[in-house]
C-alpha positions in Angstrom: -0.4 0.1 -0.6 1.3 3.2 -1.0 1.1 5.7 2.0 -0.7 5.9 5.3 -4.3 5.8 3.4 -7.6 5.7 6.1 -10.6 5.8 4.7 -12.3 4.5 1.5 -10.2 1.6 -0.2 -7.0 3.5 -1.6 -7.5 3.2 -5.0 -4.3 1.9 -5.7 -5.3 -1.5 -4.2 -9.0 -1.0 -6.9 -6.6 -0.9 -10.1 -4.9 -3.9 -9.6 -8.1 -5.9 -8.5 -7.2 -7.9 -11.2 -4.5 -8.0 -13.0 -4.1 -12.3 -11.9 -1.7 -11.2 -9.2 -1.8 -12.3 -5.3 -2.0 -9.3 -2.9 0.3 -9.7 0.2 -0.7 -7.0 2.5 2.0 -7.1 5.3 3.0 -4.3 8.0 3.8 -4.0 11.6 1.6 -5.7 14.5 -1.5 -3.5 14.8 -1.2 -1.5 11.3 -5.2 -2.4 10.3 -4.1 -5.2 7.7 -7.4 -7.0 8.8 -9.4 -3.9 9.6 -8.0 -3.5 5.3 -8.8 -7.1 4.3 -12.6 -7.8 6.4 -13.8 -4.1 6.3 -12.6 -2.3 3.4 -12.2 -4.8 0.8 -15.5 -6.5 2.1 -17.4 -2.7 1.8 -15.7 -2.8 -1.5 -16.3 -6.0 -3.0 -20.2 -5.7 -1.7 -20.9 -2.1 -2.8 -19.5 -3.6 -6.8 -22.3 -6.1 -6.2 -20.9 -9.6 -5.3 -22.7 -11.6 -3.5 -21.8 -11.7 0.0 -21.6 -15.6 -0.5 -18.7 -15.4 -2.8 -16.8 -14.0 0.0 -14.5 -15.4 1.6 -12.5 -15.0 5.1 -10.3 -16.5 7.8 -7.9 -15.6 9.9 -5.6 -18.1 10.9 -4.7 -16.5 14.1 -8.6 -17.7 15.1 -9.0 -20.8 16.8 -11.7 -22.1 15.1 -9.3 -21.6 11.7 -7.1 -24.0 13.1 -7.7 -26.7 10.9 -6.2 -24.7 8.2 -2.7 -23.9 9.4 -0.1 -25.4 8.3 3.4 -26.0 9.9 6.6 -25.6 7.1 9.4 -27.6 7.3 12.6 -27.6 5.8 11.8 -27.3 2.0 9.2 -25.0 2.8 6.5 -26.9 1.7 3.2 -27.4 3.6 3.6 -30.2 5.7 1.0 -31.9 8.1 -1.8 -29.5 9.7 -1.2 -28.5 13.5 -3.3 -31.2 15.5 
């Protein structure tokens, strides 16, 4: 993300939505990454007419998502799920 923008979803992110690349949002703890994705981007998708059933939200730090987390071995490939 360019700069520290609050409010509506930054146009930079919207303009890159359909470029076929995976987007990675990084930043220090508590800087607004989850807010950006779970609130602003979801709000944007809904305003574009995307059905809420087609939006997947996964918080990997939530206990409910425990079965979705993987350990990475030395090769960097996903290992066995945490149990």
